[in-house]
VOBA-1610 file (N, C-alpha, C; in pm, whole numbers, padded with zeros to 5 digits, always signed):
BEGIN
Met+00085-00120+00000Met+00000+00000+00000Met+00088+00124+00000Ile+00052+00222-00084Ile+00129+00346-00092Ile+00092+00437+00024Pro+00187+00477+00113Pro+00153+00570+00221Pro+00108+00704+00164Leu-00010+00747+00206Leu-00067+00870+00149Leu+00023+00990+00173Gln+00082+00996+00295Gln+00162+01112+00326Gln+00293+01116+00246Lys+00334+01001+00190Lys+00457+00996+00114Lys+00435+01006-00036Thr+00311+01016-00079Thr+00281+01034-00220Thr+00306+01179-00256Pro+00397+01207-00347Pro+00432+01346-00379Pro+00312+01426-00430Ile+00311+01555-00402Ile+00204+01642-00449Ile+00198+01643-00601Lys+00314+01625-00665Lys+00317+01621-00811Lys+00233+01505-00864Thr+00233+01394-00792Thr+00154+01278-00834Thr+00004+01311-00834Trp-00041+01381-00729Trp-00183+01416-00721Trp-00221+01519-00828Ile-00131+01608-00860Ile-00158+01704-00967Ile-00170+01631-01101Asn-00080+01535-01123Asn-00086+01458-01248Asn-00209+01368-01253Leu-00252+01320-01136Leu-00377+01243-01130Leu-00496+01331-01170Leu-00492+01455-01127Leu-00597+01551-01165Leu-00599+01572-01316Val-00480+01591-01374Val-00469+01609-01519Val-00519+01485-01593Ala-00477+01368-01546Ala-00519+01242-01609Ala-00670+01225-01601Ser-00729+01263-01488Ser-00874+01250-01471Ser-00949+01339-01570Val-00895+01457-01596Val-00958+01546-01695Val-00958+01482-01832Phe-00844+01428-01873Phe-00835+01364-02004Phe-00926+01242-02012Cys-00928+01162-01905Cys-01016+01043-01904Cys-01162+01082-01915Ser-01200+01187-01844Ser-01339+01234-01847Ser-01378+01281-01987Leu-01292+01361-02048Leu-01323+01416-02180Leu-01331+01307-02286Leu-01236+01212-02282Leu-01236+01105-02382Leu-01353+01009-02360Ala-01387+00981-02234Ala-01503+00897-02207Ala-01631+00967-02250Gly-01639+01099-02224Gly-01756+01175-02267Gly-01768+01179-02418Gly-01657+01199-02487Gly-01658+01197-02633Gly-01702+01063-02687Phe-01661+00957-02619Phe-01702+00822-02661Phe-01853+00804-02648Ile-01911+00850-02535Ile-02056+00838-02516Ile-02132+00913-02626Val-02084+01033-02659Val-02147+01111-02766Val-02138+01036-02899Ala-02022+00975-02926Ala-02001+00904-03053Ala-02095+00785-03067Val-02106+00702-02962Val-02191+00583-02974Val-02339+00621-02973Asn-02374+00729-02903Asn-02513+00777-02910Asn-02549+00817-03053Phe-02454+00882-03120Phe-02476+00919-03261Phe-02488+00795-03348Ala-02404+00694-03323Ala-02410+00571-03402Ala-02543+00500-03383Ala-02591+00494-03257Ala-02719+00429-03230Ala-02834+00503-03295Ala-02829+00637-03293Ala-02934+00717-03358Ala-02932+00696-03509Thr-02813+00682-03565Thr-02801+00657-03709Thr-02861+00522-03745Phe-02834+00420-03664Phe-02893+00288-03690Phe-03045+00295-03684Lys-03098+00367-03586Lys-03243+00377-03573Lys-03304+00440-03698Phe-03235+00538-03756Phe-03288+00608-03873Phe-03276+00524-03999Tyr-03165+00449-04011Tyr-03139+00371-04133Tyr-03145+00221-04109Ser-03216+00178-04005Ser-03215+00037-03968Ser-03265-00055-04079Gly-03360-00007-04158Gly-03414-00089-04267Gly-03309-00130-04368Thr-03204-00051-04379Thr-03094-00083-04472Thr-02979-00151-04400Leu-02939-00097-04284Leu-02820-00145-04215Leu-02834-00288-04164Val-02956-00328-04127Val-02974-00460-04070Val-02942-00571-04171Trp-02952-00540-04300Trp-02925-00641-04402Trp-02776-00669-04420Val-02692-00580-04373Val-02548-00601-04390Val-02479-00634-04258Leu-02557-00680-04158Leu-02499-00716-04029Leu-02390-00823-04040Pro-02409-00929-04120Pro-02300-01029-04131Pro-02172-00968-04187Leu-02184-00884-04289Leu-02067-00818-04346Leu-02003-00723-04244Ala-02086-00654-04168Ala-02034-00564-04064Ala-01957-00642-03958Gly-02006-00763-03925Gly-01935-00848-03830Gly-01800-00891-03883Leu-01793-00923-04010Leu-01666-00962-04070Leu-01569-00844-04071Cys-01619-00726-04100Cys-01534-00605-04097Cys-01482-00580-03955Leu-01568-00605-03855Leu-01527-00586-03716Leu-01412-00681-03680Tyr-01416-00801-03733Tyr-01306-00895-03711Tyr-01177-00839-03769Tyr-01183-00784-03890Tyr-01062-00733-03955Tyr-01009-00607-03886Phe-01097-00531-03818Phe-01048-00419-03737Phe-00948-00469-03633Gly-00982-00584-03573Gly-00895-00639-03471Gly-00766-00696-03525Gln-00758-00712-03657Gln-00636-00765-03718Gln-00539-00655-03760Ile-00581-00530-03745Ile-00489-00419-03774Ile-00370-00429-03680Lys-00253-00404-03733Lys-00128-00425-03659Lys-00130-00364-03520His-00172-00238-03508His-00165-00168-03381His-00276-00211-03284Phe-00377-00285-03334Phe-00488-00326-03249Phe-00477-00471-03202Lys-00378-00544-03248Lys-00365-00682-03206Lys-00328-00690-03058Asn-00403-00775-02987Asn-00379-00796-02843Asn-00384-00666-02762Cys-00479-00578-02799Cys-00484-00447-02732Cys-00597-00438-02629Glu-00668-00547-02602Glu-00786-00538-02517Glu-00755-00544-02369Gln-00628-00543-02332Gln-00592-00525-02191Gln-00602-00376-02157Glu-00650-00346-02038Glu-00671-00206-02000Glu-00541-00128-01985Thr-00429-00198-01985Thr-00300-00129-01979Thr-00246-00094-02118Ser-00317-00135-02223Ser-00270-00109-02359Ser-00310+00032-02403Pro-00217+00111-02456Pro-00250+00246-02503Pro-00339+00244-02627Ala-00342+00130-02697Ala-00424+00121-02818Ala-00570+00089-02788Leu-00602+00060-02660Leu-00739+00020-02627Leu-00839+00132-02652Ala-00803+00256-02620Ala-00897+00369-02636Ala-00937+00387-02782Pro-00843+00403-02878Pro-00887+00415-03017Pro-00957+00290-03069Tyr-00915+00174-03020Tyr-00980+00049-03061Tyr-01127+00047-03018Met-01154+00088-02896Met-01291+00092-02846Met-01374+00198-02918Tyr-01313+00311-02943Tyr-01385+00415-03019Tyr-01432+00358-03153Leu-01343+00291-03222Leu-01373+00241-03356Leu-01472+00125-03352Thr-01442+00022-03270Thr-01522-00100-03274Thr-01659-00084-03207Ala-01665-00006-03098Ala-01794+00015-03033Ala-01885+00103-03121Phe-01826+00204-03184Phe-01904+00286-03277Phe-01961+00199-03388Trp-01877+00111-03440Trp-01919+00022-03549Trp-02030-00073-03502Ser-02015-00129-03382Ser-02115-00222-03330Ser-02251-00155-03311His-02250-00031-03259His-02376+00041-03241His-02436+00088-03374Leu-02350+00118-03467Leu-02397+00163-03598Leu-02480+00056-03667Phe-02448-00072-03639Phe-02520-00181-03704Phe-02616-00254-03609Gly-02639-00196-03492Gly-02749-00242-03408Gly-02721-00358-03317Ala-02597-00388-03283Ala-02570-00495-03186Ala-02622-00453-03049Ser-02669-00551-02972Ser-02724-00522-02839Ser-02611-00517-02737Val-02536-00410-02741Val-02424-00388-02650Val-02439-00250-02586Gly-02358-00224-02485Gly-02369-00098-02411Gly-02260+00001-02447Arg-02242+00098-02360Arg-02143+00204-02385Arg-02061+00232-02258Glu-02124+00218-02140Glu-02056+00253-02015Glu-01935+00166-01988Gly-01948+00036-02014Gly-01835-00054-01991Gly-01715-00018-02074Ala-01738+00012-02201Ala-01628+00052-02288Ala-01570+00186-02245Ala-01655+00276-02198Ala-01606+00406-02150Ala-01514+00388-02030Val-01548+00296-01941Val-01462+00267-01824Val-01328+00211-01869Gln-01331+00122-01967Gln-01205+00066-02019Gln-01119+00176-02082Ile-01185+00268-02151Ile-01112+00381-02208Ile-01047+00464-02098Gly-01122+00491-01991Gly-01067+00568-01879Gly-00945+00502-01818Ser-00953+00371-01798Ser-00840+00298-01741Ser-00719+00299-01834Ser-00745+00279-01964Ser-00636+00276-02062Ser-00567+00412-02075Val-00646+00518-02081Val-00589+00653-02094Val-00510+00690-01969Ala-00560+00652-01852Ala-00489+00682-01727Ala-00352+00613-01726Glu-00348+00488-01769Glu-00220+00416-01772Glu-00125+00476-01875Phe-00180+00516-01990Phe-00096+00579-02093Phe-00033+00708-02039Leu-00113+00790-01971Leu-00061+00915-01917Leu+00038+00890-01802Arg+00014+00787-01724Arg+00111+00755-01617Arg+00250+00728-01677Arg+00250+00654-01786Arg+00379+00623-01850Arg+00441+00748-01913Arg+00358+00827-01977Arg+00410+00947-02042Arg+00463+01048-01941Leu+00399+01051-01824Leu+00442+01144-01719Leu+00554+01085-01633Lys+00597+00964-01671Lys+00713+00899-01607Lys+00692+00872-01458His+00572+00824-01427His+00547+00782-01290His+00586+00636-01272Glu+00625+00601-01151Glu+00670+00467-01123Glu+00553+00368-01127Glu+00590+00239-01138Glu+00490+00131-01142Glu+00403+00130-01016Ile+00458+00174-00906Ile+00385+00172-00780Ile+00262+00264-00782His+00260+00362-00875His+00147+00455-00885His+00042+00410-00987Arg+00062+00293-01048Arg-00033+00246-01149Arg-00175+00235-01093Ser-00187+00181-00971Ser-00319+00161-00912Ser-00391+00294-00890Leu-00318+00397-00848Leu-00379+00529-00827Leu-00436+00584-00957Phe-00358+00576-01064Phe-00404+00627-01194Phe-00522+00546-01245Ala-00516+00414-01227Ala-00626+00329-01274Ala-00756+00363-01203His-00752+00381-01072His-00874+00413-00997His-00929+00550-01034Ala-00841+00647-01050Ala-00887+00780-01090Ala-00950+00777-01229Gly-00886+00706-01322Gly-00938+00698-01459Gly-01072+00628-01467Val-01087+00517-01395Val-01213+00442-01395Val-01324+00525-01332Ala-01298+00590-01220Ala-01401+00671-01153Ala-01443+00789-01239Ala-01347+00855-01303Ala-01379+00970-01388Ala-01466+00927-01505Ala-01428+00817-01571Ala-01503+00770-01687Ala-01643+00723-01648Phe-01654+00652-01536Phe-01784+00603-01490Phe-01877+00718-01456Cys-01825+00819-01389Cys-01905+00936-01353Cys-01958+01006-01477Val-01872+01023-01576Val-01914+01090-01699Val-02014+01004-01777Ala-01991+00873-01778Ala-02075+00784-01857Ala-02216+00770-01800Leu-02228+00772-01667Leu-02358+00749-01604Leu-02411+00869-01527Gly-02326+00968-01502Gly-02371+01086-01428Gly-02398+01059-01283Thr-02326+00963-01223Thr-02348+00923-01083Thr-02215+00928-01006Pro-02181+01042-00946Pro-02049+01058-00884Pro-02023+00967-00764Leu-02123+00941-00680Leu-02100+00858-00562Leu-02074+00713-00600Ser-02158+00658-00687Ser-02138+00519-00727Ser-02014+00503-00815Ala-01968+00611-00876Ala-01843+00604-00953Ala-01726+00571-00861Ile-01729+00627-00740Ile-01621+00600-00643Ile-01623+00454-00601Thr-01741+00405-00562Thr-01749+00267-00515Thr-01725+00168-00629Phe-01770+00202-00750Phe-01746+00112-00863Phe-01596+00096-00888Ser-01524+00206-00884Ser-01380+00201-00906Ser-01312+00107-00806Leu-01355+00112-00680Leu-01295+00030-00576Leu-01339-00116-00586Glu-01468-00138-00616Glu-01517-00275-00627Glu-01468-00343-00754Tyr-01465-00268-00864Tyr-01424-00323-00993Tyr-01276-00361-00992Lys-01194-00275-00935Lys-01049-00300-00928Lys-01011-00393-00812Lys-01107-00420-00725Lys-01084-00512-00613Lys-00965-00472-00526Ser-00949-00342-00503Ser-00838-00296-00418Ser-00881-00175-00335Pro-00974-00197-00241Pro-01026-00085-00161Pro-00934-00046-00046Asn-00839+00043-00072Asn-00759+00097+00038Asn-00770+00250+00037Arg-00708+00312+00134Arg-00728+00457+00154Arg-00679+00539+00036Glu-00561+00505-00016Glu-00502+00583-00126Glu-00585+00570-00253Asn-00627+00446-00282Asn-00710+00426-00400Asn-00846+00494-00386Ala-00897+00497-00264Ala-01025+00566-00240Ala-01012+00716-00267Val-00900+00776-00224Val-00878+00918-00251Val-00864+00943-00401Ala-00790+00856-00470Ala-00776+00870-00615Ala-00911+00856-00685Ser-00995+00763-00638Ser-01128+00744-00696Ser-01215+00867-00673Met-01208+00924-00554Met-01286+01046-00525Met-01241+01163-00613Leu-01110+01172-00633Leu-01058+01279-00720Leu-01108+01261-00862Gly-01099+01138-00915Gly-01146+01112-01050Gly-01294+01140-01066Ser-01374+01096-00968Ser-01519+01118-00974Ser-01553+01266-00968Leu-01483+01341-00883Leu-01506+01485-00873Leu-01476+01554-01005Val-01365+01517-01068Val-01331+01576-01197Val-01437+01541-01301Gly-01482+01415-01302Gly-01587+01375-01395Gly-01715+01453-01376Trp-01751+01478-01250Trp-01872+01555-01219Trp-01859+01699-01267Val-01742+01758-01248Val-01719+01895-01295Val-01726+01902-01447Val-01666+01803-01513Val-01671+01799-01660Val-01815+01791-01708Leu-01898+01713-01639Leu-02039+01701-01677Leu-02113+01835-01664Lys-02073+01916-01568Lys-02136+02046-01551Lys-02097+02143-01663Ile-01980+02120-01722Ile-01931+02209-01828Ile-01972+02158-01966Val-01960+02027-01985Val-01990+01966-02115Val-02110+01872-02097Pro-02229+01913-02134Pro-02348+01828-02115Pro-02341+01702-02201Ile-02367+01588-02139Ile-02366+01460-02208Ile-02498+01390-02181Gln-02555+01332-02283Gln-02687+01270-02271Gln-02678+01138-02195His-02757+01126-02087His-02765+01003-02009His-02909+00952-02011Trp-02926+00827-01968Trp-03061+00775-01949Trp-03115+00829-01818His-03237+00884-01823His-03303+00935-01703His-03427+00852-01676Ser-03442+00807-01554Ser-03556+00722-01521Ser-03685+00802-01526Pro-03794+00739-01567Pro-03923+00808-01566Pro-03962+00845-01424Phe-04034+00956-01409Phe-04077+00999-01276Phe-04192+00912-01227Phe-04186+00868-01104Phe-04298+00796-01044Phe-04295+00818-00893Glu-04413+00815-00832Glu-04423+00831-00687Glu-04412+00695-00619Tyr-04346+00695-00505Tyr-04324+00568-00436Tyr-04338+00589-00286Lys-04400+00491-00218Lys-04414+00495-00073Lys-04376+00360-00015Phe-04301+00365+00097Phe-04262+00242+00164Phe-04383+00159+00206Thr-04490+00226+00245Thr-04607+00156+00295Thr-04677+00073+00189Ser-04642+00097+00061Ser-04706+00022-00047Ser-04640-00113-00073Val-04535-00144+00004Val-04459-00267-00019Val-04501-00374+00081Ser-04546-00487+00029Ser-04576-00602+00113Ser-04448-00680+00139Phe-04428-00728+00262Phe-04305-00800+00297Phe-04289-00925+00212Leu-04396-01004+00200Leu-04388-01128+00122Leu-04363-01099-00026Ser-04424-00993-00078Ser-04402-00955-00218Ser-04256-00915-00240Phe-04200-00843-00144Phe-04061-00799-00155Phe-03966-00919-00152Ile-03991-01014-00063Ile-03908-01135-00057Ile-03917-01213-00188Ala-04037-01223-00242Ala-04055-01294-00369Ala-03979-01226-00482Leu-03979-01092-00482Leu-03904-01018-00583Leu-03754-01042-00567Cys-03705-01043-00444Cys-03563-01068-00419Cys-03520-01202-00477Phe-03597-01307-00449Phe-03562-01440-00499Phe-03573-01445-00651Ser-03670-01375-00708Ser-03688-01375-00853Ser-03570-01307-00923Leu-03526-01193-00870Leu-03413-01123-00929Leu-03284-01202-00910Trp-03270-01267-00796Trp-03154-01354-00772Trp-03149-01466-00876Ala-03266-01526-00902Ala-03273-01634-01001Ala-03242-01582-01141Leu-03293-01464-01174Leu-03265-01405-01306Leu-03116-01380-01324Ala-03053-01315-01225Ala-02912-01280-01235Ala-02825-01404-01252Asn-02854-01508-01176Asn-02774-01629-01185Asn-02805-01709-01312Ser-02929-01699-01360Ser-02963-01765-01486Ser-02886-01702-01602Phe-02876-01569-01600Phe-02800-01503-01708Phe-02654-01545-01701Met-02597-01549-01581Met-02457-01589-01567Met-02436-01731-01616Leu-02530-01820-01586Leu-02519-01958-01631Leu-02526-01966-01783Cys-02620-01891-01842Cys-02631-01888-01989Cys-02501-01837-02052Glu-02442-01734-01991Glu-02318-01678-02044Glu-02203-01778-02032Leu-02198-01850-01921Leu-02093-01951-01903Leu-02106-02064-02005Val-02229-02112-02024Val-02252-02220-02120Val-02220-02175-02261Thr-02264-02053-02295Thr-02236-02000-02429Thr-02086-01984-02452Gly-02016-01931-02350Gly-01872-01915-02362Gly-01800-02048-02377Lys-01845-02150-02303Lys-01786-02283-02314Lys-01810-02340-02455Phe-01931-02321-02505Phe-01968-02376-02635Phe-01886-02312-02748Leu-01860-02181-02735Leu-01790-02108-02842Leu-01640-02093-02816Arg-01589-02164-02716Arg-01452-02143-02672Arg-01351-02156-02784Asn-01369-02254-02869Asn-01271-02281-02975Asn-01313-02228-03111Thr-01419-02146-03113Thr-01467-02092-03241Thr-01400-01958-03268Pro-01330-01941-03379Pro-01262-01813-03408Pro-01363-01702-03434Ser-01321-01577-03405Ser-01412-01463-03416Ser-01447-01431-03561Trp-01368-01478-03657Trp-01405-01453-03797Trp-01528-01535-03836Ile-01563-01632-03753Ile-01687-01708-03773Ile-01799-01653-03686Thr-01769-01630-03555Thr-01875-01590-03463Thr-01932-01452-03494Leu-01848-01359-03538Leu-01898-01223-03565Leu-01997-01221-03682Pro-01962-01274-03801Pro-02061-01275-03909Pro-02182-01362-03877Ala-02159-01476-03807Ala-02271-01565-03775Ala-02368-01498-03679Ser-02315-01430-03576Ser-02404-01360-03483Ser-02476-01245-03552Gly-02407-01178-03646Gly-02472-01073-03724Gly-02586-01128-03808Met-02564-01246-03864Met-02669-01310-03944Met-02789-01346-03857Ile-02763-01397-03737Ile-02873-01433-03645Ile-02952-01309-03604Leu-02881-01203-03568Leu-02949-01078-03528Leu-03032-01023-03644Gly-02974-01021-03763Gly-03047-00971-03880Gly-03170-01054-03910Leu-03157-01188-03898Leu-03270-01277-03924Leu-03384-01252-03827Phe-03351-01236-03699Phe-03456-01215-03600Phe-03520-01076-03614Val-03443-00976-03652Val-03503-00845-03679Val-03603-00856-03794Phe-03565-00932-03896Phe-03655-00952-04011Phe-03782-01026-03968Leu-03767-01130-03885Leu-03883-01208-03843Leu-03974-01130-03747Leu-03913-01052-03659Leu-03991-00975-03562Leu-04054-00851-03624Gly-03986-00794-03725Gly-04039-00676-03791Gly-04014-00547-03716His-03922-00548-03618His-03886-00425-03545His-03743-00436-03493Thr-03693-00323-03445Thr-03555-00320-03393Thr-03552-00279-03246Gln-03657-00314-03172Gln-03666-00274-03032Gln-03557-00337-02945Phe-03505-00453-02986Phe-03405-00523-02905Phe-03262-00489-02947Asn-03245-00409-03050Asn-03111-00370-03093Asn-03061-00253-03007Asn-02928-00238-03004Asn-02865-00128-02929Asn-02911-00125-02784Phe-02949-00007-02732Phe-02973+00008-02589Phe-03111-00041-02544Ser-03214-00019-02624Ser-03352-00058-02592Ser-03408+00016-02470Thr-03357+00136-02442Thr-03407+00210-02326Thr-03555+00250-02338Pro-03613+00270-02459Pro-03758+00296-02463Pro-03840+00182-02402Leu-03794+00058-02419Leu-03863-00055-02356Leu-03856-00043-02204Leu-03740-00004-02153Leu-03725+00012-02009Leu-03812+00126-01957Asp-03821+00235-02033Asp-03906+00347-01992Asp-04052+00303-01977Arg-04100+00227-02074Arg-04241+00183-02070Arg-04266+00084-01957Ser-04163+00010-01917Ser-04182-00093-01814Ser-04213-00033-01678Phe-04189+00097-01659Phe-04217+00160-01531Phe-04366+00194-01517Ser-04434+00207-01628Ser-04577+00241-01622Ser-04667+00123-01657Thr-04617+00033-01741Thr-04695-00083-01784Thr-04611-00209-01767Pro-04663-00312-01703Pro-04584-00435-01686Pro-04535-00488-01821Ala-04408-00520-01827Ala-04350-00570-01952Ala-04399-00711-01982Glu-04394-00749-02108Glu-04428-00885-02148Glu-04303-00972-02138Phe-04324-01099-02109Phe-04210-01189-02095Phe-04135-01204-02226Ser-04205-01192-02338Ser-04138-01201-02468Ser-04035-01091-02484Ala-04062-00973-02425Ala-03965-00863-02431Ala-03842-00895-02347Val-03864-00955-02229Val-03751-00996-02144Val-03664-01097-02217Phe-03726-01200-02271Phe-03653-01305-02341Phe-03583-01250-02465Gly-03655-01164-02540Gly-03598-01109-02663Gly-03474-01026-02638Lys-03479-00939-02537Lys-03363-00855-02508Lys-03247-00937-02454Met-03276-01037-02371Met-03170-01122-02320Met-03106-01202-02434Phe-03186-01252-02525Phe-03134-01329-02638Phe-03045-01243-02727Phe-03091-01123-02761Phe-03012-01034-02845Phe-02880-00997-02777Thr-02885-00977-02644Thr-02764-00939-02571Thr-02665-01054-02566Leu-02714-01175-02539Leu-02624-01292-02535Leu-02560-01317-02670Ile-02638-01307-02776Ile-02585-01329-02911Ile-02480-01222-02944Ser-02507-01098-02909Ser-02414-00989-02939Ser-02283-01004-02862Leu-02294-01034-02732Leu-02173-01047-02650Leu-02094-01172-02686Ala-02163-01284-02704Ala-02093-01408-02740Ala-02033-01399-02879Gly-02097-01321-02966Gly-02046-01307-03102Gly-01922-01222-03111Gly-01896-01139-03010Gly-01775-01057-03010Gly-01797-00911-03045Trp-01922-00865-03049Trp-01948-00723-03076Trp-01904-00640-02955Lys-01858-00519-02979Lys-01791-00440-02877Lys-01881-00331-02819Gly-01855-00298-02693Gly-01930-00192-02627Gly-01964-00223-02483Gly-01952-00349-02443Gly-01984-00386-02307Gly-02128-00429-02291Ala-02170-00449-02167Ala-02301-00508-02141Ala-02386-00426-02044Phe-02341-00310-02003Phe-02405-00238-01893Phe-02551-00204-01923Val-02577-00125-02025Val-02715-00081-02053Val-02806-00197-02092Pro-02764-00288-02183Pro-02854-00400-02214Pro-02895-00481-02091Leu-02802-00502-01997Leu-02837-00578-01877Leu-02925-00496-01783Met-02910-00365-01783Met-03004-00279-01711Met-03146-00302-01763Val-03158-00304-01895Val-03290-00319-01958Val-03349-00457-01927Val-03269-00562-01937Val-03318-00697-01908Val-03366-00705-01764Gly-03288-00654-01670Gly-03327-00659-01529Gly-03454-00581-01501Gly-03464-00461-01559Gly-03583-00379-01539Gly-03707-00441-01601Leu-03694-00496-01721Leu-03808-00559-01789Leu-03857-00681-01711Phe-03762-00762-01665Phe-03801-00882-01590Phe-03875-00845-01462Ala-03821-00749-01387Ala-03885-00708-01262Ala-04022-00648-01288Ser-04034-00571-01396Ser-04164-00514-01433Ser-04265-00625-01464Trp-04219-00726-01539Trp-04309-00837-01574Trp-04354-00915-01451Ile-04260-00945-01362Ile-04293-01030-01247Ile-04364-00952-01137Ser-04370-00820-01149Ser-04439-00741-01046Ser-04585-00781-01032Leu-04648-00819-01143Leu-04788-00862-01139Leu-04802-00994-01063Ile-04703-01081-01075Ile-04710-01212-01011Ile-04687-01200-00861Val-04589-01118-00822Val-04556-01106-00679Val-04639-01000-00609Gly-04712-00919-00686Gly-04800-00819-00625Gly-04728-00698-00573Leu-04638-00643-00652Leu-04560-00526-00612Leu-04579-00415-00714Ser-04557-00291-00674Ser-04566-00178-00765Ser-04476-00200-00886Thr-04530-00182-01006Thr-04454-00206-01129Thr-04332-00116-01136Ala-04349+00013-01106Ala-04237+00107-01115Ala-04129+00075-01013Ala-04170+00047-00889Ala-04073+00015-00784Ala-03997-00113-00818Ala-04069-00213-00868Ala-04006-00340-00903Ala-03904-00320-01016Ala-03944-00243-01118Ala-03853-00218-01231Ala-03726-00146-01184Ala-03742-00051-01092Ala-03625+00021-01040Ala-03533-00072-00962Leu-03592-00160-00880Leu-03511-00253-00801Leu-03442-00358-00888Gly-03503-00389-01003Gly-03445-00491-01089Gly-03344-00440-01189Thr-03339-00309-01209Thr-03256-00253-01316Thr-03109-00292-01304Phe-03055-00292-01184Phe-02912-00321-01168Phe-02885-00459-01108Ser-02984-00548-01114Ser-02969-00680-01051Ser-02867-00767-01124Ile-02876-00778-01256Ile-02783-00863-01330Ile-02643-00802-01330Ile-02636-00671-01340Ile-02507-00601-01338Ile-02435-00628-01206Asn-02509-00624-01097Asn-02453-00653-00967Asn-02389-00792-00965Arg-02463-00891-01013Arg-02412-01030-01011Arg-02296-01048-01107Lys-02304-00988-01225Lys-02201-01009-01326Lys-02066-00951-01285Phe-02068-00832-01227Phe-01943-00764-01194Phe-01912-00765-01043Asn-02001-00828-00964Asn-01981-00839-00820Asn-01961-00701-00756Ile-02063-00615-00775Ile-02055-00477-00725Ile-02181-00442-00644Pro-02208-00513-00534Pro-02333-00486-00459Pro-02343-00344-00404Leu-02233-00288-00352Leu-02239-00153-00297Leu-02266-00051-00406Thr-02203-00067-00521Thr-02228+00023-00634Thr-02373+00013-00680Ala-02426-00110-00684Ala-02565-00129-00728Ala-02662-00058-00634Ile-02633-00060-00504Ile-02720+00009-00408Ile-02713+00160-00427Leu-02591+00213-00436Leu-02574+00358-00449Leu-02629+00411-00580Ile-02608+00338-00689Ile-02655+00389-00818Ile-02807+00384-00826Thr-02869+00287-00758Thr-03015+00285-00750Thr-03065+00412-00679Gly-02995+00449-00572Gly-03033+00572-00501Gly-03010+00697-00583Glu-02899+00703-00656Glu-02866+00823-00734Glu-02958+00839-00855Ile-02992+00730-00921Ile-03072+00739-01043Ile-03221+00747-01013Phe-03269+00673-00913Phe-03412+00671-00885Phe-03445+00760-00764Ser-03421+00711-00645Ser-03442+00791-00524Ser-03370+00719-00410Trp-03338+00795-00305Trp-03267+00733-00194Trp-03357+00642-00114Gln-03489+00661-00121Gln-03582+00565-00060Gln-03566+00428-00126Leu-03565+00427-00260Leu-03547+00301-00332Leu-03405+00246-00313Gly-03309+00337-00297Gly-03174+00293-00267Gly-03168+00214-00138Leu-03237+00264-00034Leu-03243+00192+00093Leu-03315+00058+00077Leu-03426+00061+00003Leu-03502-00062-00018Leu-03423-00166-00097Ser-03329-00117-00180Ser-03251-00211-00263Ser-03138-00279-00187Ile-03110-00235-00064Ile-02997-00292+00011Ile-03009-00443+00028Pro-03123-00495+00081Pro-03131-00642+00092Pro-03133-00712-00043Val-03190-00647-00146Val-03193-00708-00280Val-03052-00731-00331His-02972-00626-00329His-02839-00636-00391His-02739-00711-00303Leu-02756-00704-00171Leu-02670-00785-00086Leu-02699-00934-00105Phe-02825-00968-00121Phe-02863-01107-00144Phe-02809-01156-00278Ile-02826-01076-00382Ile-02776-01114-00515Ile-02623-01123-00515Gly-02560-01027-00446Gly-02415-01021-00450Gly-02345-01129-00371Tyr-02406-01173-00260Tyr-02334-01264-00171Tyr-02394-01404-00164Ala-02521-01421-00203Ala-02580-01555-00205Ala-02557-01617-00342Gln-02433-01653-00370Gln-02397-01704-00502Gln-02405-01856-00503Pro-02491-01913-00589Pro-02507-02058-00593Pro-02386-02125-00656Arg-02365-02250-00620Arg-02257-02328-00679Arg-02316-02434-00771Phe-02367-02388-00886Phe-02420-02482-00983Phe-02310-02578-01027Ile-02349-02700-01053Ile-02251-02795-01103Ile-02195-02748-01237Phe-02280-02679-01317Phe-02232-02626-01445Phe-02124-02519-01421Glu-02146-02437-01319Glu-02050-02331-01291Glu-01917-02391-01248Lys-01923-02499-01169Lys-01799-02564-01127Lys-01722-02617-01247Val-01794-02666-01346Val-01729-02722-01464Val-01672-02613-01553Phe-01750-02505-01572Phe-01714-02405-01673Phe-01634-02287-01619Lys-01647-02257-01490Lys-01603-02127-01439Lys-01455-02098-01465Asn-01367-02187-01424Asn-01224-02159-01434Asn-01179-02136-01577Lys-01216-02227-01667Lys-01173-02213-01806Lys-01233-02089-01870Phe-01361-02063-01840Phe-01428-01948-01903Phe-01363-01818-01859His-01336-01801-01730His-01280-01677-01682His-01136-01659-01727Gln-01062-01768-01742Gln-00926-01758-01790Gln-00923-01709-01935Glu-01020-01756-02014Glu-01017-01725-02156Glu-01091-01597-02190Gln-01201-01569-02117Gln-01283-01455-02152Gln-01255-01332-02067Gly-01218-01354-01940Gly-01195-01240-01852Gly-01326-01175-01812His-01318-01067-01736His-01437-00991-01690His-01444-00861-01769Ser-01491-00866-01891Ser-01506-00743-01969Ser-01639-00680-01936Ile-01646-00547-01936Ile-01772-00482-01903Ile-01833-00417-02021
//
């Protein structure tokens, strides 16, 4: 652990500078993919037909000399690679997110600047935490959960890293005040604690726990199945599957972010077909190798599922959707504290308090499926924890 009092003031000044660059580049990335998603929505009738070709092109992007083996967060080529590949993925309607890639950009840029500023290896963790917190704050507009996410994601919660995370988050918040960036805003709804039945709440907790672990199991099985399949096959094949289903369904509601579906789920219980459809599109996109991360699509799946099951468990549709929005994300990235805080920041602090048992249960009551025992080690070694 780096003693805080022995960390030179120059290091903290350079951390401030790095946080500014991480915030601006992460913000620029969010603007770029939002534009790509809007373009797909406008030209979807044409773009969806070339999804297999777009997948093949995405594979060849990764074969460019400077982009080979660049997906480690310490690689300086990761930021331009994510800009290019995530923009391309959203342009053609893959069901991927933007926040995860923005966080990777923040971490990559912070490491690049650490090297350029000639800081020692011992300061790598400080720069990484500041970069991740700055990018997360800009990407989601949630400064408090940006701090906890940086600490939970990097799995190194100590005093120095906490200070670096707070600095990065503060810089990201200031950048947001100067440079407006479009975020998802939850629909307004009134909520009262007295409207929650204890048995209904317990039923919702178990349902969200089952959903989160079911998604993880599906991802593990899919990863095991595709382990030896090269991306020059999976990318065009997944593009073909997505294009075929868009043609059969006759709409593009499950492509890209699908936040309009999430918005409607707060006022009207979602249909199970919407839950299944969004989960299917997300699994195919992620397993196929499309870039951008999984944050927003998994928010939508969790919110839709909770909205649908609210009728069964007898809970307010809006409250259930809010509690379910970050359920899968919590399980996938093991970030229960972040899930609680971000629920409070995005919805309300009443719901944040109510989400404490939900997210603690999802985060710590992890089942040991026999499938997980078989697949877990190999899958995590080969795939890693990409967001």
